[in-house]
N, C-alpha and C positions, 0 to 999 in steps of 0.2 A: 449467463448467471447475472444476478443483480448485485448492486452495491451492498445490500444487506447480506447476501450470500458471501461476498468477499470478506466482510467484517467477521461474520461467524466462522467461516472456514479458516481465515487467517489468524484469528484469535485461538482457535483450537490447534492449529499447526503453523507456528511461526516460520517454518522452513519453506512454506509455499510463497511463490511470487505470482502476481496477477497483472494482466494486461487487458487492453480493450482491442477488439478487432478493428475499430476505426482509427487507431493510432497508426499513422503512415510510416513513421520512422522506426527502424528496427532498434532493438536494444533497450526499450523503455520497460519499466516494470514498477509495481508498487508492492509493498509488503507490510504486514502488521507486526510491529515490534512488541515483544512481551513487556509487561509492566516491569519497572525497575525502581530502585530506590536511589535518589540522588542526594548529594551533600550540598547544602546551601553555603554561601560565603560565611554564614554565622556558625557553621560547623554542625548544624542540626540536619537530620536526615528526613526526607519527605518522599512519599510515593509519587512517582512520575506516572501520569496517566498513559494508557495504551496509546501509542502513536502510529499513524500510518505514514510510511516514508515512500518517496518516489525517486527512482533513479532515471534521469533523463538521458537522451541520446548523446549529450555532451559530457557524460560521466560525472554529473553533479547530483548529489543526493540532498533532498530537502524534505521537510514535512509536506505531506500531500494534502492539498485542499481541492477536492474534486469540484467540478462545475455542478450546477444544479441538475443538469441533464445527466451527468455521471452518477449522481446520487439517486435521482428519482425516476428517471425514464430509461436509462441505459440497461440493456439486457445482453450486451455483447462482451461482458467481462469473461475472461477465461483464466485458468491456471496456466502460467507460462510467462513468456517474454515477448514483447511485440516483435513482429517479423517472423515469429515462429509459432503460428497458431496451432492448436491441437488438430490432430488428424481426424 
């Protein structure tokens, strides 16, 4: 599956996690968090854009910024968690 597929499927179903077959370490995954409203320090509310998060093998979560390859050429994305590819 492509990065575009990940974005489309993840936006439609935020319960899905995604990984790449080339990720060697087990336990990594990305997901698309649904849009939220946040409160700024001024007290005003603003829409937060849809964000893709990444849980790495060290148990740290951060916004995901895929490589150019991950966005434009990779077709090895799958629904799941690294180290546990689909059958």
